[in-house]
C-alpha positions as CSV (number, residue, x, y, z in Angstrom):
1,X,-29.9,-1.6,8.4
2,X,-28.0,-4.9,8.1
3,X,-25.4,-6.1,10.4
4,X,-22.8,-6.0,7.5
5,X,-23.5,-2.3,7.0
6,X,-23.0,-1.6,10.8
7,X,-19.8,-3.6,10.8
8,X,-18.5,-1.7,7.8
9,X,-19.4,1.7,9.4
10,X,-17.6,0.6,12.6
11,X,-14.5,-0.3,10.6
12,X,-14.6,3.0,8.7
13,X,-14.9,4.9,12.0
14,X,-11.9,3.0,13.4
15,X,-9.9,3.8,10.4
16,X,-10.8,7.5,10.6
17,X,-9.6,7.4,14.2
18,X,-6.2,6.6,12.8
19,X,-6.4,9.6,10.5
20,X,-4.3,12.1,12.5
21,X,-1.6,9.5,13.2
22,X,-1.5,8.5,9.6
23,X,-1.3,12.1,8.4
24,X,1.5,12.8,10.8
25,X,3.5,9.8,9.9
26,X,3.0,10.3,6.1
27,X,3.5,14.1,6.4
28,X,0.2,14.4,4.6
29,X,1.7,12.8,1.5
30,X,0.9,9.6,-0.3
31,X,3.2,7.0,1.3
32,X,3.9,5.3,-2.1
33,X,4.1,8.3,-4.6
34,X,4.9,11.1,-2.3
35,X,2.0,13.1,-3.9
36,X,1.0,16.1,-1.8
37,X,-1.9,18.4,-2.0
38,X,-4.2,15.6,-3.3
39,X,-7.0,13.7,-1.5
40,X,-5.5,10.9,0.6
41,X,-7.3,8.0,2.3
42,X,-6.3,5.0,4.4
43,X,-5.5,1.7,2.8
44,X,-5.3,-1.4,4.9
45,X,-2.6,-3.7,3.7
46,X,-4.1,-7.3,3.2
47,X,-4.5,-9.6,4.9
48,X,-6.6,-7.2,7.0
49,X,-6.3,-7.6,10.8
50,X,-9.5,-7.9,12.9
51,X,-9.0,-4.4,14.2
52,X,-7.5,-1.6,12.1
53,X,-3.8,-1.2,12.9
54,X,-1.6,1.8,12.3
55,X,1.3,-0.3,11.3
56,X,-0.7,-2.2,8.7
57,X,-2.4,0.9,7.2
58,X,-1.1,3.4,4.7
59,X,-2.2,6.8,3.6
60,X,-2.5,6.7,-0.2
61,X,-3.7,8.9,-3.1
62,X,-6.5,7.9,-5.4
63,X,-4.1,6.7,-8.2
64,X,-2.6,4.2,-5.8
65,X,-6.0,3.1,-4.5
66,X,-7.1,2.6,-8.2
67,X,-4.2,0.3,-9.2
68,X,-4.4,-1.6,-5.9
69,X,-8.1,-2.3,-6.6
70,X,-7.5,-3.0,-10.3
71,X,-4.0,-4.2,-10.7
72,X,-4.4,-4.7,-14.5
73,X,-4.1,-0.9,-14.7
74,X,-0.7,-1.0,-13.2
75,X,1.8,-0.4,-16.0
76,X,4.4,1.9,-17.3
77,X,7.4,3.9,-16.1
78,X,5.2,6.2,-14.1
79,X,5.7,3.7,-11.2
80,X,9.5,3.7,-11.2
81,X,9.5,5.6,-7.9
82,X,8.6,2.2,-6.3
83,X,12.3,1.2,-6.9
84,X,13.1,3.6,-4.0
85,X,9.9,3.2,-1.9
86,X,10.5,-0.6,-1.6
87,X,13.5,0.2,0.6
88,X,11.3,2.2,3.1
89,X,11.8,1.5,6.8
90,X,8.0,1.0,7.1
91,X,7.2,-2.7,6.6
92,X,3.7,-2.0,5.2
93,X,5.1,0.3,2.6
94,X,7.7,-2.3,1.7
95,X,4.9,-5.0,1.3
96,X,2.7,-2.9,-1.0
97,X,5.7,-1.7,-3.1
98,X,7.0,-5.2,-3.4
99,X,3.5,-6.5,-4.5
100,X,3.2,-3.7,-7.1
101,X,6.7,-4.3,-8.4
102,X,5.9,-8.1,-8.7
103,X,2.9,-7.2,-10.8
104,X,4.9,-4.7,-12.9
105,X,7.8,-7.2,-13.4
106,X,5.4,-9.3,-15.5
107,X,5.4,-6.6,-18.2
108,X,8.2,-4.1,-17.4
109,X,12.0,-4.8,-17.7
110,X,12.9,-2.1,-15.2
111,X,10.7,-3.6,-12.6
112,X,12.3,-7.1,-13.1
113,X,15.7,-5.5,-12.6
114,X,14.5,-3.8,-9.4
115,X,13.0,-7.1,-8.1
116,X,16.4,-8.9,-8.7
117,X,18.0,-6.5,-6.2
118,X,15.2,-6.2,-3.6
119,X,15.9,-7.9,-0.2
120,X,13.2,-7.8,2.5
121,X,13.3,-9.0,6.0
122,X,12.0,-12.6,6.0
123,X,8.9,-11.7,8.0
124,X,8.1,-8.8,5.7
125,X,8.7,-11.0,2.6
126,X,6.3,-13.6,4.0
127,X,3.7,-10.9,4.6
128,X,4.2,-9.6,1.0
129,X,3.7,-13.1,-0.4
130,X,0.4,-13.7,1.5
131,X,-1.5,-11.7,-1.2
132,X,-0.5,-11.1,-4.7
133,X,-1.8,-8.3,-7.0
């Protein structure tokens, strides 16, 4: 096996070690949509740290993973819940919601209106602006 594969497997194992803490924090729900009773998996908020960090990792449903991996699929009023989620006390949730809303604001009036009212802590905003969907 290649070194890249071993590195990937080690990272996956480290993320799985965060599993119980993530599930407890998220109350076994998607941290963006609130979906319960669906498969959830960790999502490391870019830029990814050298070691997996609970504060930079979210527990998300497949729908969220899909749009974060393929932002062009992000559209519609189905994501209006982000208007509330962006005000989360959890910085990683704020960052991902802000990035998604930025992407949606290119096509959706409601998202532009939300973005006009959003205020993030300067450190969180700087983190959010490091990567754009």
